C-alpha positions in Angstrom: -6.7 73.5 -2.0 -9.2 76.1 -0.8 -10.8 76.1 -4.2 -11.3 72.3 -4.1 -12.6 72.5 -0.6 -15.0 75.2 -1.6 -16.4 73.2 -4.6 -16.8 70.0 -2.5 -18.6 72.1 0.1 -20.8 73.9 -2.4 -21.8 70.4 -3.8 -22.7 69.2 -0.2 -20.0 66.6 -0.2 -18.0 67.9 2.7 -18.7 70.2 5.7 -16.4 72.3 7.8 -16.6 71.9 11.5 -14.8 73.6 14.3 -12.4 71.3 16.2 -13.9 70.4 19.6 -10.9 71.5 21.7 -9.0 73.9 19.4 -11.6 76.5 18.3 -9.2 78.0 15.9 -9.0 74.8 13.7 -11.5 73.9 11.1 -12.0 70.2 10.2 -13.4 68.8 7.0 -15.8 65.9 7.3 -17.6 64.0 4.6 -21.4 64.4 4.5 -23.7 61.4 3.8 -23.6 62.4 0.2 -19.9 62.7 0.2 -19.6 59.2 1.6 -22.0 57.9 -1.1 -19.9 59.6 -3.8 -16.8 58.0 -2.3 -18.4 54.5 -2.3 -19.3 55.1 -6.1 -15.8 56.3 -6.9 -14.2 53.3 -5.2 -16.4 50.9 -7.2 -15.6 52.7 -10.4 -11.9 52.4 -9.7 -12.2 48.7 -8.7 -14.1 48.0 -11.9 -11.4 49.7 -14.0 -8.7 47.8 -12.2 -10.3 44.5 -12.9 -10.9 45.4 -16.6 -7.1 46.4 -17.0 -6.1 43.3 -15.2 -8.2 41.1 -17.5 -6.9 43.0 -20.6 -3.2 42.7 -19.6 -3.0 39.4 -17.9 -1.3 38.6 -14.6 2.4 39.2 -15.6 1.8 42.6 -17.4 -0.6 43.7 -14.7 1.9 43.1 -12.1 4.5 45.0 -14.0 2.1 47.9 -14.5 1.4 48.0 -10.7 5.2 48.0 -9.9 5.8 50.8 -12.4 2.9 52.8 -10.9 4.2 52.4 -7.5 7.7 53.4 -8.5 6.5 56.5 -10.3 4.5 57.7 -7.4 7.3 57.3 -4.8 8.9 60.5 -3.8 12.3 61.1 -5.4 13.7 63.1 -2.5 15.8 65.6 -4.6 16.8 63.1 -7.4 14.1 64.7 -9.7 15.4 68.2 -9.7 12.8 69.3 -7.2 10.0 69.0 -9.7 8.5 65.7 -8.5 8.8 62.0 -9.5 7.6 62.2 -13.1 8.5 65.7 -14.2 12.2 65.9 -13.0 15.2 65.7 -15.2 16.6 62.6 -13.4 14.1 59.9 -13.1 16.4 57.0 -13.2 15.3 55.6 -9.9 
């Protein structure tokens, strides 16, 4: 996590600030450039979603969304402790 924060900070996308009441806590805030990049990324994702939806049609797109939601839901120990997609028991 520290490496990612460092890279985002180096690129001027986030800044570290001292918490106003708890001086030992550092907060991460998007800069104006970071907000601009987030807006661009959200538009790219939206465009991709629309293209996928058009390509698959309503029924298959709905099925894809359901499968994506299921695969990203925590498995709470049913996955051998490895996560929802990499565990040995992904039956549900």
